[in-house]
C-alpha positions in Angstrom: 0.3 29.4 -49.9 -2.2 26.5 -50.1 -3.4 25.4 -46.8 -5.9 21.9 -46.6 -9.1 22.0 -45.0 -10.5 21.0 -41.8 -11.0 17.0 -41.8 -14.2 15.8 -42.2 -14.4 13.7 -39.1 -13.5 16.9 -36.8 -17.0 18.8 -38.5 -19.5 17.1 -36.9 -21.1 19.4 -34.8 -23.7 22.5 -35.5 -25.4 25.4 -33.3 -27.6 28.4 -33.9 -26.5 31.4 -34.6 -28.5 34.8 -33.5 -28.1 37.6 -34.9 -30.3 41.3 -34.4 -32.1 42.1 -37.2 -33.4 45.6 -38.4 -36.7 45.2 -36.5 -34.5 44.8 -33.1 -35.7 40.9 -32.7 -32.9 38.1 -33.3 -32.7 36.1 -36.7 -31.6 32.2 -36.3 -29.7 30.4 -38.8 -28.4 26.7 -38.1 -24.7 26.4 -38.7 -23.5 23.0 -39.7 -20.7 21.0 -40.0 -18.3 23.2 -37.6 -16.5 21.5 -34.7 -16.9 23.0 -31.2 -15.5 22.6 -28.4 -16.9 23.5 -25.0 -14.7 24.3 -21.7 -16.7 24.1 -18.2 -15.5 26.3 -16.2 -16.7 27.6 -12.4 -15.1 30.6 -10.5 -15.7 32.4 -6.9 -15.8 28.7 -4.9 -15.7 30.6 -1.7 -19.1 32.4 -2.4 -22.4 30.9 -1.9 -23.3 30.7 -5.5 -20.2 29.8 -8.1 -20.6 31.3 -11.2 -20.6 29.6 -14.6 -17.9 30.6 -16.7 -18.4 27.9 -19.5 -17.2 28.9 -23.4 -17.1 27.5 -26.2 -14.4 27.3 -28.9 -16.5 27.1 -32.5 -13.8 25.9 -35.3 -15.6 26.5 -39.2 -14.1 26.4 -42.5 -15.0 28.5 -45.0 -15.2 25.6 -47.8 -17.1 22.8 -45.7 -19.6 24.6 -43.2 -22.3 26.0 -43.9 -24.4 28.6 -44.9 -21.4 31.1 -45.6 -21.5 33.4 -42.9 -19.5 36.1 -41.1 -19.1 36.0 -37.4 -18.5 39.0 -35.0 -18.2 39.7 -31.0 -21.4 40.4 -29.7 -23.8 37.4 -31.6 -25.1 35.4 -29.8 -25.1 31.1 -30.1 -27.3 28.9 -28.7 -25.8 24.9 -28.3 -27.5 22.7 -26.8 -30.2 24.5 -25.0 -27.7 27.1 -23.6 -27.0 30.6 -24.6 -23.5 32.0 -25.1 -22.1 35.4 -27.0 -19.3 35.5 -29.0 -16.2 37.2 -27.4 -13.6 36.9 -29.9 -12.8 36.2 -33.4 -10.1 35.5 -35.7 -9.7 34.7 -39.2 -7.0 32.6 -40.7 -6.1 32.9 -44.0 -3.3 32.5 -47.0 -5.2 34.0 -49.9 -8.2 34.1 -48.9 -10.2 33.2 -45.8 -9.9 29.4 -45.2 -11.3 29.0 -41.5 -11.7 31.0 -38.1 -12.5 30.5 -34.8 -14.2 32.1 -32.5 -14.8 32.0 -28.4 -18.2 32.2 -26.8 -18.6 33.0 -23.1 -22.0 31.4 -21.6 -24.8 33.9 -20.6 -27.7 31.8 -20.0 -29.1 28.3 -20.3 
């Protein structure tokens, strides 16, 4: 099966991936040529302080996005000075991985 790559016009975003290393610090890698969709959402309207449930949906093309990397739940993402945690990850493949999509929930910023 042959799957077409994500069109370049949709891959104009970038973000910083924060990955824990052996020393307990977070390593930073800028991931470019991805599609980021930001959804703003709040909950607890009746309380004095509404909860910010903003989330990102990120599309990573295995052929066009760079650098090559793997994503797992629990990794952190910085996007426009906001901090998110990856909550789910899905890989789309035919004969080999083609692209992946992950969702990340806002945790700060």
